[in-house]
C-alpha positions as CSV (number, residue, x, y, z in Angstrom):
1,W,103.4,81.4,129.4
2,C,104.3,81.2,125.7
3,G,101.9,81.0,122.9
4,E,99.8,82.8,120.3
5,C,96.7,85.0,120.8
6,D,94.2,85.6,118.0
7,F,92.6,89.0,118.6
8,S,90.8,89.1,115.2
9,A,87.0,89.1,115.2
10,G,86.7,87.1,112.0
11,G,90.3,86.1,111.1
12,S,90.5,88.9,108.6
13,S,92.9,91.9,108.5
14,T,89.9,94.1,107.9
15,D,88.8,93.3,111.5
16,Y,92.0,93.6,113.4
17,W,95.6,93.9,112.3
18,N,97.9,94.3,115.3
19,G,100.9,96.6,115.0
20,D,103.3,97.9,117.6
21,M,103.0,96.9,121.3
22,E,103.9,98.6,124.6
23,Y,104.0,97.5,128.2
24,D,102.1,99.6,130.7
25,E,103.7,99.0,134.1
26,V,101.1,101.3,135.9
27,H,98.1,99.1,134.9
28,N,100.1,95.9,134.2
29,V,98.7,95.6,130.7
30,M,100.2,95.3,127.2
31,W,98.9,97.9,124.7
32,T,98.6,97.1,121.0
33,V,97.4,99.2,118.1
34,E,94.8,98.0,115.6
35,V,96.2,98.9,112.2
36,C,93.0,98.3,110.4
37,G,89.4,97.6,111.2
38,M,88.3,99.7,114.2
39,Y,91.5,101.9,114.2
40,G,91.7,101.6,117.9
41,L,93.8,100.4,120.9
42,E,93.6,97.2,123.0
43,A,95.1,96.4,126.3
44,W,95.5,92.8,127.3
45,D,96.1,91.5,130.8
46,Y,99.9,90.9,131.2
47,A,99.2,88.4,134.0
48,N,96.5,86.6,132.0
49,P,97.5,86.8,128.3
50,C,94.8,86.7,125.6
51,Q,92.3,88.4,128.0
52,I,91.5,91.9,126.7
53,V,90.8,94.2,129.6
54,F,90.3,97.5,127.8
55,D,89.5,98.5,124.3
56,C,88.9,101.9,122.6
57,D,88.0,102.3,118.9
58,N,88.7,104.9,116.3
59,V,91.0,106.9,118.5
60,T,92.5,109.1,115.7
61,G,90.8,107.9,112.4
62,W,94.1,106.6,111.1
63,C,95.7,103.2,110.8
64,E,98.0,103.5,113.7
65,R,101.2,101.5,113.7
66,G,103.3,102.8,116.6
67,V,102.4,103.0,120.3
68,A,104.3,104.3,123.4
69,Y,103.3,104.6,127.0
70,D,104.5,107.3,129.4
71,P,104.1,106.1,133.0
72,T,105.2,109.4,134.4
73,E,102.1,111.1,133.0
74,N,99.9,108.1,132.4
75,R,99.6,108.9,128.7
76,L,99.7,107.0,125.4
77,Y,101.4,108.2,122.2
78,V,100.3,106.7,118.8
79,S,101.4,107.4,115.2
80,N,101.4,106.0,111.7
81,W,103.0,106.4,108.3
82,S,100.0,108.0,106.7
83,S,99.4,111.2,108.7
84,G,102.9,111.9,110.0
85,V,101.3,113.0,113.3
86,V,102.1,111.7,116.8
87,Y,98.9,111.8,118.9
88,K,98.8,112.0,122.7
89,L,95.9,110.1,124.4
90,D,94.4,109.7,127.8
91,P,93.9,106.0,128.6
92,E,91.7,106.8,131.6
93,N,89.2,108.6,129.3
94,Y,88.6,106.1,126.5
95,C,91.9,107.1,124.8
96,A,90.6,110.7,124.3
97,Q,93.0,112.8,122.3
98,V,94.7,115.5,124.5
99,G,97.3,116.8,122.1
100,Y,99.5,116.0,119.1
101,C,102.8,117.0,117.4
102,D,103.5,117.0,113.7
103,L,106.5,115.4,112.0
104,N,105.6,116.5,108.4
105,Y,107.6,119.7,108.6
106,L,110.8,117.6,108.8
107,G,110.0,115.9,105.5
108,Y,110.6,112.3,104.4
109,P,111.3,109.9,106.0
110,Y,110.5,111.4,109.4
111,Y,106.8,111.2,109.0
112,S,106.7,107.6,107.9
113,V,106.3,106.2,111.5
114,A,106.2,102.5,112.1
115,G,107.1,102.2,115.8
116,L,107.3,104.2,119.0
117,A,108.9,103.6,122.4
118,F,109.1,105.7,125.5
119,D,112.5,106.1,127.1
120,E,112.2,107.0,130.8
121,N,115.9,107.3,131.3
122,H,116.3,110.1,128.9
123,G,112.8,111.5,128.8
124,V,112.3,111.0,125.0
125,I,110.1,109.0,122.6
126,W,112.0,106.9,120.2
127,V,110.6,106.7,116.7
128,M,111.3,104.1,114.0
129,T,110.2,104.7,110.4
130,N,109.3,102.3,107.6
131,S,111.0,104.1,104.7
132,A,114.0,104.2,102.3
133,P,116.1,104.2,104.3
134,D,114.6,103.2,107.6
135,Y,115.2,106.0,110.2
136,L,115.6,106.0,114.0
137,F,115.4,109.2,116.0
138,A,113.8,110.6,119.1
139,I,111.4,113.4,120.0
140,Y,110.5,115.1,123.2
141,P,107.2,114.4,124.9
142,F,104.8,117.3,124.9
143,A,102.2,118.7,127.3
144,D,98.5,118.1,127.2
145,G,96.8,120.7,125.0
146,Y,99.9,121.1,122.7
147,Y,99.1,121.1,119.0
148,G,102.2,121.9,116.9
149,N,105.4,120.6,115.4
150,C,107.4,117.8,117.1
151,T,110.7,118.7,118.7
152,L,113.6,116.5,117.8
153,A,115.6,115.3,120.8
154,R,119.4,115.5,121.0
155,C,119.8,111.8,120.5
156,Y,120.8,109.5,117.6
157,N,119.1,110.7,114.4
158,G,119.9,108.7,111.2
159,P,119.5,105.6,109.1
160,V,119.2,102.2,110.7
161,P,122.0,99.8,109.7
162,W,120.1,96.6,109.7
163,G,123.2,94.4,109.5
164,C,122.7,91.1,107.6
165,Y,119.1,92.1,106.9
166,Q,120.1,95.5,105.4
167,A,117.2,96.7,103.2
168,D,114.7,99.5,103.0
169,Y,111.1,99.4,104.3
170,K,111.9,97.0,107.1
171,G,111.2,99.2,110.2
172,A,108.4,98.0,112.4
173,G,107.7,97.9,116.2
174,I,110.3,99.0,118.8
175,D,110.6,98.8,122.6
176,Y,112.9,100.3,125.2
177,D,114.4,98.4,128.1
178,K,115.1,101.0,130.8
179,V,117.1,98.5,132.9
180,E,119.5,97.5,130.1
181,N,119.2,100.9,128.4
182,T,118.6,99.3,125.0
183,L,116.2,99.5,122.2
184,Y,114.7,96.4,120.6
185,A,113.5,96.8,117.0
186,V,111.7,94.4,114.7
187,N,113.0,94.0,111.2
188,Q,110.1,92.9,109.0
189,G,112.5,91.0,106.8
190,A,110.2,90.4,103.9
191,G,111.6,87.8,101.6
192,Y,114.0,86.4,104.2
193,P,113.7,83.0,106.0
194,T,113.2,84.8,109.3
195,P,110.3,87.2,108.9
196,N,110.8,89.0,112.3
197,Y,114.5,89.7,112.9
198,N,115.2,91.5,116.2
199,E,118.0,94.1,116.5
200,I,119.4,95.4,119.8
201,F,120.5,99.0,119.9
202,D,122.6,100.3,122.9
203,V,121.3,103.8,123.6
204,G,124.4,104.8,125.6
205,D,124.2,108.4,126.7
206,C,121.5,109.3,124.1
207,S,124.1,111.2,122.0
208,T,125.1,108.1,120.1
209,I,123.8,104.6,119.7
210,T,125.9,101.4,119.2
211,F,124.3,99.1,116.8
212,I,124.7,95.4,117.7
213,D,124.3,93.0,114.9
């Protein structure tokens, strides 16, 4: 299948504005965040695209932009570039908040979150920012009931060299491929002929990342 799905209620960004996406292998659904409108999360059927099988509204009260799914705990993580907080949610309980960690203590640009991705191989959550410069780093998952500062993982932590699309404020959604041990990142590429430019990052041993143009 290849095509386009319109999840908007009225074709306006004030209804739904989809952000980051994350595959949930436990339930075989694709999660996507609603940046505006209902400030919620939607899960659409991976086997029957465009069919929404689960929806929860106003999960944090913020315009979420990044989402990650942890299959080991059956938990969702969402964040945004407004609050600087990574929220942990229970998808089995209408996305109820079960904890959060705060990135604000690290200062700019760490709290300007645009994308999240769960890395099962290294047990970390990758974070992409939309900032000047765009940053890529990882944090450790946290237990239910935790409300405190995020803990940086001992992985790559620094600016994203976007290659031929080098510019600030281009960070968007990211995803992790556990088989290939790579990160896929979307460069918003505003002002360029190709609006969504994909970069592939080789995670390696999680101490360094090889950037592939």
